[in-house]
C-alpha positions as CSV (number, residue, x, y, z in Angstrom):
1,M,88.3,177.2,100.3
2,S,84.7,177.6,101.3
3,G,84.6,175.1,104.2
4,D,82.2,177.3,106.1
5,I,78.7,177.2,107.7
6,N,77.1,180.0,105.8
7,G,76.9,182.2,108.8
8,L,74.3,180.1,110.5
9,Q,73.6,180.5,114.2
10,L,75.5,177.8,116.1
11,G,75.3,176.5,119.6
12,S,72.5,175.2,121.8
13,K,70.3,178.1,121.1
14,G,70.6,177.9,117.3
15,R,68.8,175.8,114.8
16,H,72.0,173.8,114.1
17,A,72.9,172.6,117.6
18,A,74.9,169.8,116.0
19,L,77.7,172.3,115.2
20,P,78.9,173.6,118.6
21,Y,82.5,174.3,117.9
22,R,82.7,177.4,115.7
23,A,85.9,178.8,117.2
24,E,88.0,175.7,116.8
25,V,86.7,175.2,113.2
26,D,87.7,178.8,112.4
27,G,91.1,178.2,113.9
28,L,91.5,175.1,111.7
29,R,90.6,177.1,108.7
30,A,93.1,179.8,109.6
31,I,95.9,177.2,109.8
32,A,94.8,175.7,106.6
33,V,94.7,178.9,104.6
34,L,98.0,180.2,106.1
35,S,99.7,176.9,105.2
36,V,98.5,177.2,101.6
37,V,99.4,180.9,101.2
38,L,102.9,180.4,102.6
39,F,103.5,177.4,100.5
40,H,102.5,179.1,97.3
41,A,104.5,182.2,98.3
42,G,107.6,179.9,98.0
43,F,108.7,179.6,101.7
44,E,110.6,176.3,101.6
45,I,110.0,175.6,105.3
46,F,106.3,175.2,104.5
47,S,107.1,172.6,101.8
48,G,103.9,170.6,102.6
49,G,101.6,173.6,103.0
50,F,99.4,172.2,100.2
51,V,97.8,170.0,102.8
52,G,95.8,173.0,103.8
53,V,93.4,172.1,101.0
54,D,92.9,168.6,102.5
55,V,92.2,170.2,105.9
56,F,89.5,172.3,104.2
57,F,88.0,169.3,102.5
58,V,87.5,167.5,105.9
59,I,86.0,170.7,107.4
60,S,83.6,171.0,104.5
61,G,82.6,167.4,104.8
62,Y,82.0,167.8,108.5
63,L,80.0,171.1,108.4
64,I,77.9,170.3,105.4
65,T,77.0,166.8,106.7
66,S,76.1,168.3,110.1
67,I,73.8,170.9,108.6
68,I,72.0,168.5,106.3
69,L,71.6,165.9,109.1
70,S,70.3,168.6,111.5
71,E,67.7,169.8,108.9
72,L,66.7,166.3,107.9
73,G,66.2,165.5,111.6
74,N,63.8,168.4,112.2
75,G,62.1,168.0,108.8
76,S,63.3,171.4,107.4
77,F,65.8,170.3,104.7
78,S,65.4,171.7,101.2
79,L,67.7,171.0,98.3
80,L,66.9,174.4,96.8
81,R,67.6,176.2,100.0
82,F,70.8,174.2,100.4
83,Y,72.0,175.1,96.9
84,E,71.0,178.7,97.4
85,R,73.2,178.9,100.6
86,R,76.1,177.4,98.6
87,A,75.6,180.0,95.9
88,R,75.5,182.8,98.4
89,R,78.6,181.5,100.1
90,I,80.8,180.7,97.1
91,L,79.7,182.6,94.0
92,P,79.9,186.3,94.9
93,A,83.5,186.4,96.1
94,L,84.6,183.9,93.5
95,F,83.1,185.9,90.6
96,F,84.4,189.1,92.1
97,V,88.0,187.9,92.3
98,T,87.8,186.3,88.8
99,A,86.5,189.5,87.3
100,A,89.3,191.5,89.0
101,C,91.8,189.2,87.4
102,I,90.7,189.8,83.8
103,P,92.1,193.3,83.3
104,L,95.3,192.4,85.1
105,A,95.7,189.4,82.8
106,F,95.5,191.5,79.6
107,L,97.9,194.0,81.1
108,W,100.6,191.7,82.5
109,I,100.2,188.2,81.1
110,A,102.2,187.4,78.0
111,P,99.9,186.9,74.9
112,R,100.8,183.2,74.6
113,H,99.4,182.7,78.1
114,I,96.1,184.5,77.5
115,E,94.3,181.6,75.9
116,G,95.0,179.4,78.9
117,F,93.9,182.1,81.3
118,A,90.7,182.5,79.2
119,E,90.0,178.8,79.4
120,S,90.4,178.9,83.1
121,V,87.9,181.8,83.5
122,I,85.3,179.8,81.6
123,A,86.1,176.7,83.7
124,V,86.0,178.5,87.0
125,T,82.5,179.9,86.1
126,T,81.2,176.5,85.2
127,F,82.9,174.6,88.1
128,W,85.1,172.2,86.1
129,S,88.4,174.0,86.5
130,N,89.8,170.9,88.3
131,I,89.2,168.9,85.1
132,L,90.7,171.7,82.9
133,F,93.9,171.9,85.0
134,W,94.2,168.1,85.0
135,D,93.9,168.1,81.2
136,Q,96.3,170.9,80.8
137,S,99.0,169.3,82.9
138,G,102.0,168.2,80.9
139,Y,105.5,168.9,79.7
140,F,104.6,172.0,77.7
141,D,102.1,173.4,80.2
142,T,102.5,176.8,81.9
143,A,104.1,176.4,85.3
144,N,101.4,176.4,88.0
145,E,103.0,179.4,89.7
146,L,102.0,181.5,86.7
147,K,98.3,180.5,86.6
148,P,96.2,183.0,88.5
149,L,93.3,180.7,88.8
150,I,95.0,177.3,89.3
151,H,93.8,177.2,93.0
152,T,90.1,177.1,91.9
153,W,90.5,173.4,91.2
154,S,89.7,172.8,94.8
155,L,86.5,174.9,94.6
156,A,85.4,172.9,91.6
157,V,86.0,169.7,93.6
158,E,83.9,171.1,96.4
159,E,81.1,172.2,94.2
160,Q,80.9,168.8,92.5
161,Y,80.8,167.2,95.9
162,Y,78.1,169.6,97.1
163,I,75.9,168.8,94.1
164,L,76.1,165.1,94.6
165,F,76.4,164.5,98.3
166,P,73.0,165.9,99.5
167,L,71.3,163.6,97.0
168,F,73.4,160.7,98.2
169,L,72.6,161.5,101.8
170,L,68.9,161.7,101.1
171,L,69.0,158.2,99.6
172,L,70.7,156.9,102.8
173,W,68.6,158.8,105.3
174,R,65.8,156.3,105.8
175,G,68.3,153.5,106.5
176,G,69.4,155.1,109.8
177,Y,72.7,156.4,111.0
178,N,74.4,153.0,111.3
179,R,73.7,152.1,107.7
180,M,74.6,155.6,106.6
181,A,77.9,155.3,108.5
182,L,78.6,151.9,107.0
183,V,78.0,153.0,103.4
184,L,80.0,156.2,103.8
185,T,82.9,154.3,105.3
186,A,82.8,151.8,102.4
187,V,82.8,154.6,99.8
188,A,85.6,156.5,101.6
189,A,87.7,153.3,101.7
190,V,87.2,152.8,97.9
191,S,88.1,156.4,97.2
192,L,91.2,156.3,99.4
193,A,92.4,153.1,97.7
194,A,91.9,154.7,94.3
195,A,93.7,157.8,95.5
196,H,96.7,155.8,96.9
197,W,97.0,153.8,93.7
198,G,96.6,156.9,91.6
199,A,99.3,158.8,93.5
200,Y,101.7,156.4,91.9
201,A,100.0,155.4,88.7
202,F,98.2,158.6,87.5
203,A,99.3,161.2,90.0
204,T,97.8,164.3,88.2
205,A,94.4,162.8,87.8
206,S,94.4,161.6,91.4
207,F,95.3,165.0,92.7
208,Y,92.7,167.0,90.8
209,L,89.6,164.8,90.5
210,L,86.7,164.3,92.8
211,P,86.6,160.4,93.0
212,T,90.1,160.4,94.5
213,R,89.3,163.3,96.8
214,A,85.9,162.3,98.0
215,W,87.3,160.2,101.0
216,E,88.6,163.4,102.5
217,F,85.1,165.0,102.6
218,L,83.7,161.7,103.9
219,I,86.1,161.7,106.8
220,G,84.5,164.9,107.9
221,A,81.0,163.5,107.2
222,L,81.8,160.5,109.4
223,V,83.0,162.8,112.2
224,A,79.6,164.6,112.0
225,L,77.8,161.3,112.2
226,Y,79.8,160.2,115.2
227,L,79.4,163.5,117.1
228,R,75.6,163.5,116.4
229,G,75.3,160.2,118.3
230,N,78.1,160.8,120.8
231,A,77.7,164.2,122.4
232,G,80.4,163.7,125.0
233,A,83.1,162.5,122.6
234,G,85.3,165.5,123.0
235,K,85.4,165.4,126.8
236,A,86.3,161.7,126.7
237,H,89.3,162.3,124.5
238,P,90.6,165.8,125.5
239,W,94.1,165.5,124.2
240,L,93.2,164.2,120.7
241,S,93.3,167.9,119.6
242,V,96.9,168.1,120.5
243,L,97.7,165.0,118.6
244,G,95.6,166.2,115.6
245,L,97.2,169.6,115.5
246,G,100.6,168.0,115.6
247,M,99.7,165.7,112.7
248,I,98.7,168.7,110.6
249,A,101.9,170.6,111.6
250,F,104.0,167.6,110.7
251,S,102.4,167.4,107.3
252,V,103.0,171.1,106.6
253,F,106.7,170.9,107.5
254,A,107.7,167.4,106.5
255,F,105.8,166.8,103.2
256,D,107.0,168.3,99.9
257,R,106.2,168.3,96.2
258,H,107.6,164.8,95.9
259,T,105.3,163.2,98.5
260,P,102.9,160.8,96.7
261,F,99.5,162.5,97.1
262,P,96.6,162.3,98.0
263,G,97.1,158.6,99.0
264,L,97.9,157.2,102.4
265,Y,100.2,160.1,103.2
266,A,97.1,162.4,103.1
267,L,95.7,160.5,106.1
268,V,98.1,162.4,108.3
269,P,96.5,165.9,107.9
270,T,93.0,164.6,107.3
271,V,92.9,162.4,110.3
272,G,94.6,165.1,112.3
273,T,91.8,167.5,111.4
274,A,89.2,164.9,112.4
275,L,90.8,164.5,115.8
276,V,90.8,168.2,116.4
277,I,87.1,168.4,115.6
278,L,86.3,165.4,117.7
279,S,88.0,166.9,120.8
280,A,87.3,170.6,120.2
281,P,85.6,171.4,123.6
282,A,88.6,170.3,125.6
283,R,90.8,172.9,127.3
284,T,94.1,172.0,125.8
285,P,97.0,174.0,124.2
286,A,95.6,173.1,120.8
287,Q,92.2,174.5,121.8
288,L,93.8,177.7,123.1
289,I,95.6,178.2,119.8
290,L,92.6,177.4,117.6
291,A,90.1,179.5,119.6
292,S,92.4,182.5,119.9
293,R,91.2,185.8,118.5
294,P,93.8,186.0,115.6
295,A,93.1,182.4,114.6
296,V,89.3,182.9,114.6
297,G,89.6,186.2,112.8
298,I,91.8,184.7,110.0
299,G,89.5,181.7,109.8
300,L,86.5,183.9,109.2
301,I,88.1,185.5,106.2
302,S,89.9,182.4,105.0
303,Y,87.8,181.8,101.9
304,S,88.4,185.3,100.5
305,V,92.1,185.1,101.5
306,Y,92.4,181.8,99.6
307,L,90.8,183.3,96.5
308,W,93.2,186.3,96.4
309,H,96.5,184.7,97.3
310,Q,97.2,182.9,94.0
311,P,96.3,185.7,91.6
312,L,98.5,188.1,93.5
313,M,101.5,185.8,93.4
314,A,100.9,184.7,89.8
315,F,100.5,188.3,88.5
316,Y,103.6,189.4,90.4
317,R,105.6,186.7,88.7
318,H,104.2,187.7,85.3
319,W,104.9,191.3,86.0
320,S,108.4,190.9,87.3
321,L,109.3,187.7,85.3
322,S,111.1,186.5,88.4
323,D,110.3,185.0,91.8
324,P,109.6,187.4,94.6
325,E,112.3,188.0,97.2
326,T,111.5,187.3,100.9
327,V,110.3,190.8,101.6
328,M,108.0,190.8,98.6
329,K,106.7,187.3,99.5
330,L,105.7,188.6,102.9
331,A,104.1,191.7,101.3
332,L,102.1,189.5,99.0
333,C,100.9,187.3,101.9
334,A,99.9,190.5,103.8
335,A,98.1,191.8,100.7
336,S,96.2,188.5,100.5
337,L,95.0,189.0,104.1
338,A,94.0,192.6,103.5
339,L,92.1,192.0,100.3
340,G,90.6,188.9,101.9
341,Y,89.2,190.9,104.8
342,L,87.8,193.6,102.5
343,T,86.2,191.0,100.2
344,W,84.8,189.1,103.3
345,R,83.4,192.4,104.8
346,Y,81.9,193.9,101.7
347,V,81.1,191.0,99.4
348,E,80.7,187.8,101.4
349,Q,78.8,189.4,104.3
350,S,76.6,191.4,102.0
351,F,75.4,188.4,99.9
352,R,74.9,186.2,103.0
353,N,72.5,188.8,104.4
354,R,69.1,188.1,103.1
355,A,67.9,191.5,104.1
356,Q,70.4,193.1,101.8
357,V,70.4,190.6,98.9
358,T,67.1,188.7,98.4
359,T,66.8,185.3,96.9
360,R,65.3,186.8,93.7
361,T,68.4,188.9,93.3
362,V,70.7,185.9,93.8
363,V,68.7,184.0,91.2
364,K,69.1,186.8,88.7
365,L,72.6,188.0,89.4
366,A,74.4,184.7,89.6
367,P,73.6,183.6,86.0
368,A,74.1,187.1,84.6
369,S,77.5,187.3,86.2
370,G,78.4,183.9,85.0
371,V,77.5,184.7,81.5
372,A,79.5,187.9,81.6
373,L,82.6,186.0,82.7
374,I,82.1,183.3,80.1
375,L,81.9,186.0,77.4
376,A,85.1,187.5,78.7
377,G,86.7,184.1,78.5
378,V,85.5,183.6,74.9
379,F,87.0,187.0,74.0
380,G,90.4,185.8,75.4
381,L,90.1,182.6,73.3
382,V,89.7,184.5,70.0
383,Y,92.1,187.3,70.9
384,K,95.0,187.3,68.5
385,P,98.1,189.2,69.9
386,P,100.5,191.0,67.6
387,M,103.4,188.8,66.5
388,E,105.9,191.7,66.6
389,I,107.0,194.3,69.2
390,E,108.4,197.8,68.7
391,V,111.7,198.4,70.5
392,A,113.4,201.8,70.1
393,S,111.5,202.4,66.9
394,E,112.6,199.1,65.5
395,R,110.3,196.2,64.7
396,V,111.2,192.8,66.3
397,M,109.3,189.7,65.3
398,V,108.2,187.5,68.2
399,P,108.9,183.8,67.5
400,R,106.2,181.2,67.7
401,K,106.4,179.1,70.9
402,F,107.1,175.9,69.0
403,G,107.8,175.1,65.5
404,G,107.6,171.5,64.3
405,I,106.0,170.2,61.1
406,E,102.6,168.7,60.3
407,V,101.4,166.2,57.7
408,N,97.9,167.0,56.3
409,G,97.3,169.1,59.4
410,K,98.3,166.4,61.8
411,D,100.9,167.0,64.4
412,C,104.0,164.8,63.9
413,S,105.1,165.1,67.6
414,F,105.3,161.9,69.6
415,P,104.5,159.5,66.7
416,K,102.9,156.1,67.6
417,L,105.5,153.8,66.3
418,P,105.8,151.7,64.2
419,D,102.4,152.4,62.6
420,E,102.3,156.2,62.7
421,F,105.3,158.3,61.7
422,C,106.2,161.3,59.6
423,R,108.4,160.8,56.6
424,F,109.3,163.6,54.1
425,E,110.9,163.6,50.7
426,G,114.2,165.5,50.3
427,L,115.9,166.8,47.2
428,R,119.3,165.1,47.4
429,K,119.3,162.5,44.6
430,A,123.0,162.5,43.6
431,P,124.5,159.0,43.3
432,Q,126.5,157.9,46.3
433,T,125.2,160.8,48.4
434,E,121.6,159.8,49.1
435,L,120.9,160.1,52.8
436,S,118.1,159.0,55.1
437,L,118.0,161.5,57.9
438,F,116.4,160.7,61.3
439,V,115.9,163.5,63.9
440,I,115.4,161.9,67.3
441,G,114.8,163.5,70.7
442,D,112.6,165.7,72.8
443,S,111.0,169.1,72.1
444,H,114.4,170.6,71.2
445,A,114.6,168.1,68.4
446,R,111.0,169.0,67.7
447,V,111.7,172.6,67.0
448,L,114.8,171.6,64.9
449,T,112.6,169.6,62.6
450,E,110.9,172.7,61.2
451,A,114.3,174.0,60.0
452,V,115.4,170.7,58.7
453,H,112.2,170.3,56.8
454,G,112.6,173.8,55.4
455,D,115.9,172.9,53.8
456,R,115.4,169.7,51.9
457,S,118.6,169.9,49.8
458,F,120.9,167.8,52.0
459,Y,118.9,164.6,52.4
460,T,116.9,162.2,50.3
461,E,114.3,161.3,53.0
462,F,113.7,162.6,56.5
463,F,112.0,161.0,59.4
464,D,110.7,163.0,62.3
465,L,111.0,161.0,65.5
466,S,110.8,163.9,68.0
467,A,108.6,163.6,71.0
468,G,108.1,166.3,73.6
469,G,109.7,165.6,76.9
470,C,111.3,162.4,75.6
471,P,115.1,162.4,75.1
472,F,116.5,159.3,73.4
473,L,117.7,157.3,76.4
474,L,117.3,153.5,76.6
475,D,116.4,151.7,79.8
476,L,115.0,154.9,81.4
477,T,111.6,156.5,82.0
478,V,111.0,160.2,82.1
479,Y,109.2,161.3,85.3
480,I,107.5,164.7,85.4
481,G,106.8,165.6,89.0
482,P,105.5,162.4,90.7
483,E,104.2,160.9,87.5
484,A,105.7,158.7,84.8
485,H,105.7,160.2,81.4
486,R,104.7,158.2,78.3
487,C,108.4,158.3,77.4
488,D,109.5,155.0,78.8
489,D,112.0,152.3,77.7
490,R,109.3,150.6,75.6
491,Y,108.9,153.7,73.5
492,Q,112.6,154.2,73.2
493,R,112.9,150.6,71.9
494,Q,110.3,151.4,69.3
495,R,112.3,154.4,68.2
496,L,115.5,152.3,68.0
497,D,113.7,149.5,66.1
498,F,112.3,152.1,63.7
499,L,115.8,153.6,63.1
500,T,117.2,150.1,62.5
501,S,114.5,148.9,60.1
502,N,113.8,152.0,58.0
503,G,115.8,154.2,55.6
504,S,116.8,153.1,52.1
505,H,120.1,155.0,52.0
506,K,123.0,155.9,54.2
507,K,121.5,156.6,57.6
508,V,122.3,159.7,59.6
509,A,120.8,160.0,63.1
510,V,120.6,163.5,64.6
511,L,120.2,163.4,68.4
512,S,119.0,166.5,70.1
513,A,117.4,167.2,73.5
514,R,117.7,169.3,76.6
515,W,120.0,166.7,77.9
516,A,121.1,168.4,81.2
517,L,117.6,168.9,82.4
518,Y,116.9,165.2,82.6
519,L,120.2,164.8,84.5
520,H,119.7,167.5,87.1
521,G,115.9,167.5,87.3
522,E,115.4,171.1,88.3
523,G,115.0,174.3,86.3
524,F,117.9,176.7,85.5
525,D,119.1,179.6,87.7
526,N,120.9,182.2,85.5
527,S,122.5,183.9,88.6
528,V,121.1,187.3,87.7
529,G,117.5,187.0,88.8
530,G,116.1,184.5,86.3
531,V,115.0,181.2,88.0
532,E,113.1,178.7,85.9
533,R,110.3,177.2,87.9
534,R,109.0,173.9,86.7
535,D,108.0,170.5,87.9
536,R,111.0,168.2,88.6
537,I,111.7,166.2,85.5
538,I,114.2,163.4,85.3
539,A,115.1,160.4,83.1
540,A,115.7,157.6,85.6
541,K,115.1,154.0,86.4
542,S,112.6,154.9,89.1
543,I,110.9,158.0,90.5
544,S,113.1,157.6,93.7
545,S,116.4,157.7,91.8
546,K,118.7,160.4,93.0
547,G,122.3,161.3,93.7
548,E,125.3,159.5,92.3
549,Q,123.3,156.4,91.5
550,H,120.9,158.4,89.3
551,K,123.9,160.0,87.5
552,R,125.5,156.6,86.9
553,D,122.2,155.2,85.5
554,Y,121.8,158.3,83.3
555,F,125.2,158.1,81.8
556,Q,125.1,154.3,81.4
557,S,121.9,154.8,79.5
558,L,123.4,157.5,77.3
559,E,126.4,155.3,76.5
560,K,124.1,152.3,75.7
561,T,121.9,154.5,73.5
562,M,124.9,155.9,71.5
563,T,126.3,152.4,71.0
564,A,122.9,151.2,69.7
565,V,122.5,154.3,67.4
566,L,126.0,153.9,66.0
567,A,125.3,150.3,65.2
568,A,122.1,151.2,63.5
569,S,123.3,154.2,61.4
570,D,126.2,155.3,59.3
571,H,126.8,158.6,61.1
572,V,125.5,160.3,64.2
573,V,125.2,164.1,64.6
574,F,125.0,164.8,68.3
575,V,123.6,168.3,69.1
576,L,124.9,169.3,72.5
577,P,122.4,171.2,74.8
578,N,121.9,174.8,73.9
579,H,122.0,177.4,76.7
580,M,119.0,178.2,78.9
581,N,118.0,181.6,80.0
582,G,116.1,181.3,83.3
583,W,113.4,183.6,82.0
584,N,111.1,183.6,79.0
585,V,113.0,185.6,76.4
586,P,110.0,187.0,74.3
587,D,108.0,187.7,77.5
588,K,110.9,189.7,79.0
589,A,111.4,191.5,75.7
590,R,107.8,192.6,75.7
591,R,108.1,193.8,79.3
592,L,111.3,195.7,78.5
593,K,110.3,197.3,75.2
594,A,109.0,200.5,76.7
595,S,112.0,201.0,79.1
596,V,115.0,200.4,76.8
597,S,116.4,203.1,74.6
598,S,118.2,201.0,72.0
599,L,118.4,197.5,70.7
600,E,121.9,197.2,72.3
601,E,120.4,197.9,75.7
602,L,117.7,195.2,75.0
603,E,120.5,192.8,74.1
604,A,122.4,193.5,77.3
605,K,119.3,193.1,79.5
606,L,118.5,189.7,77.8
607,S,122.0,188.4,78.2
608,I,123.1,186.1,81.0
609,P,126.5,185.1,82.3
610,G,128.1,182.3,80.3
611,S,129.6,180.9,83.5
612,A,126.2,180.0,84.8
613,V,125.5,178.1,81.6
614,A,128.9,176.4,81.6
615,Q,128.4,175.3,85.2
616,R,125.0,173.8,84.3
617,L,126.2,171.9,81.3
618,E,129.7,171.0,82.4
619,E,129.1,167.5,83.7
620,F,127.0,166.4,80.7
621,N,129.3,167.9,78.0
622,A,132.4,166.6,79.7
623,F,131.0,163.0,79.5
624,V,129.9,163.3,75.9
625,M,133.0,165.0,74.6
626,G,135.3,162.6,76.6
627,R,133.8,159.6,74.9
628,Y,132.7,160.7,71.4
629,A,134.7,163.8,70.4
630,D,137.3,161.6,68.5
631,D,134.9,159.0,67.1
632,P,134.9,159.4,63.3
633,K,131.3,158.3,63.1
634,V,130.1,161.1,65.5
635,T,129.9,164.8,64.8
636,M,129.3,167.3,67.6
637,I,127.4,170.5,67.2
638,D,127.4,173.0,70.0
639,P,124.5,175.6,69.6
640,R,126.4,178.0,71.9
641,R,128.5,178.8,68.9
642,F,125.5,180.7,67.7
643,T,124.0,181.9,70.9
644,C,127.0,182.9,73.1
645,S,130.0,185.2,72.7
646,Q,133.2,183.8,71.3
647,T,134.8,183.9,74.7
648,G,131.8,182.3,76.3
649,E,131.5,185.2,78.8
650,L,127.9,186.1,77.7
651,C,125.0,184.1,76.3
652,Y,122.4,186.0,74.4
653,G,118.6,185.9,74.3
654,F,118.5,188.7,71.6
655,R,121.0,189.8,69.0
656,D,121.0,191.3,65.6
657,K,117.3,192.2,65.8
658,V,116.5,188.5,66.3
659,L,114.9,186.9,69.4
660,M,117.0,183.8,69.7
661,F,114.5,181.8,71.8
662,A,110.8,181.0,71.6
663,D,110.6,180.8,75.4
664,S,113.2,180.1,78.1
665,D,115.1,177.3,76.4
666,H,113.7,176.4,72.9
667,L,115.6,178.0,70.1
668,S,113.7,180.1,67.7
669,L,113.4,179.2,64.0
670,P,116.3,181.4,62.9
671,M,118.6,179.7,65.4
672,N,117.5,176.3,64.4
673,Q,118.0,177.2,60.8
674,Q,121.6,177.9,61.6
675,I,122.0,174.5,63.2
676,S,120.3,172.8,60.3
677,S,122.7,174.6,57.9
678,E,125.6,173.5,60.0
679,I,124.4,169.9,59.8
680,A,124.1,170.2,56.1
681,S,127.6,171.5,55.7
682,L,129.1,168.8,57.9
683,L,127.3,166.1,56.0
684,A,128.4,167.6,52.7
685,E,132.0,167.4,53.9
686,I,131.6,163.8,55.0
687,Y,129.7,162.5,52.0
688,D,131.7,163.5,48.9
689,P,131.8,167.3,48.8
690,Q,132.7,167.3,45.1
691,L,129.2,166.0,44.2
692,W,127.5,168.5,46.5
693,D,127.1,172.1,45.6
694,A,128.9,174.6,47.8
695,R,126.6,175.8,50.5
């Protein structure tokens, strides 16, 4: 984060005498950046380290407001000079780090992630990355830990603030400090109210966008206003810094990913930061920590450290296809500090020095660098990676990430029922055997529909009711991270009503989903180094549901759903959850292709213990099999018949020259074709096999 003062002279002898507390501000920046770095490294004790960004926002608001007020007061303020200082402060290091990421991305990022990275390069350059990452957030989005430039969302928020706030302050300037403080307080209150509401109603937008972050900058701005009119404030409240530092520390260690943010909870670190600034001159333990040489040193380089830490950690995860161990986490943190220092020393400092880099040079170089980065991003958007890899002189096709079917170029996923849906004609027209087939579920059902659509011989008509991130579970809502998904009970009722009221023949409902994920909420650990990192996702009655009550609600919903589906259809095919891998299978295959000497070796390296899979699925499968295995109207299909060994000792990601998964958990088209064929055979056996050709 850039929360800095552009290297301006501070103190009573400097032009900006309103900013007397450089050491303590640097110390705050050090705490903020270390919190963020350790949080992103994955140290669980720093579960709330993301609040470092909020600390930066308050510091930025304080420093920028103080500088503008000081210059307005002595008649020297210039918008052009202000924007030039911002450009000198932010752009050189940002563009340098972004440029360094580009070759690493093409070396280590899997081809399917290149497009997203390219979009982020363009967004970073044009300062709308917060909007991009908000728009990208969703069930199928790349995990944030794998996005090298995800952290630049905060820089985009800052830049948007820097563009608007000076203009706003100029409008308020002639009204005096009291009116200015009143208006800023009112705007901050509205922004905070929106942020708190958004933390529960639209958490992702609230987290990423300026309107719900502006109040944090304005807290800093109000501190600047207060200190400008109350020079002795710090001496009057010497121990506020201890309280403030404690509030920041509490946030870092007590908050976590499930804390609604940035609503009222964010007041703890932001008000804490304000208290430290207000009392900075006091000789207290907090002041001694913040003004210490190590803290000040890290604070000085904090912006460059912040820029480097996320790319280093993301590229390591792409390169290793696993999370770093503790030693590697510490090494990545140390590397962030080292590269941060070098970038501060040779990039930041050089561009801040007007004797080395003139204004004319900045005016020419900034747009040219931006255009070059945008062109690199455009190349990434049009780049088409090969859809096969060569392993031990053999060609292996890489499956598409998702299958699914389209109607006239329109995606059938998540249909808006009852008005929008996808229906397809089948070929089965024999008397007494005409079937209306409904495939219902989440993205696992979605990828199955492509195979079902490809073999139209075993149904008369087929309805695709798949919806990404939406298993068929009545009475429950799917929550992704802190936010409710559009998959709620209302939508489930629409799917049930559609099943009940449509279909002209015998109805067969095929239910498929990654059932166990919505029960457990967390990603899969394969016990041999593959840990799936993703936002918590559950199907529950409320976001706070957990423990045994959540399990009871989940299984009651499943039982209610099955009862309703059995009443609405003639037969139910229940596809049990397939095995997960813990790593992205095609990505790992690409990484291993040069180091394996045979397809057998690749198969071994892409196999995982069946015991880890069985443990993950045991509770769910036991419930379903215990209730429906003997029901004559229910047929069970276990995909592990096709993806695991007969003994269940191993589960495969690659076998017989076929990559069996399109990512970590979605089966590839060849595997789904086997499941579709199994469904067809079972239905042929049930509905008069004498009239059906042998398959």
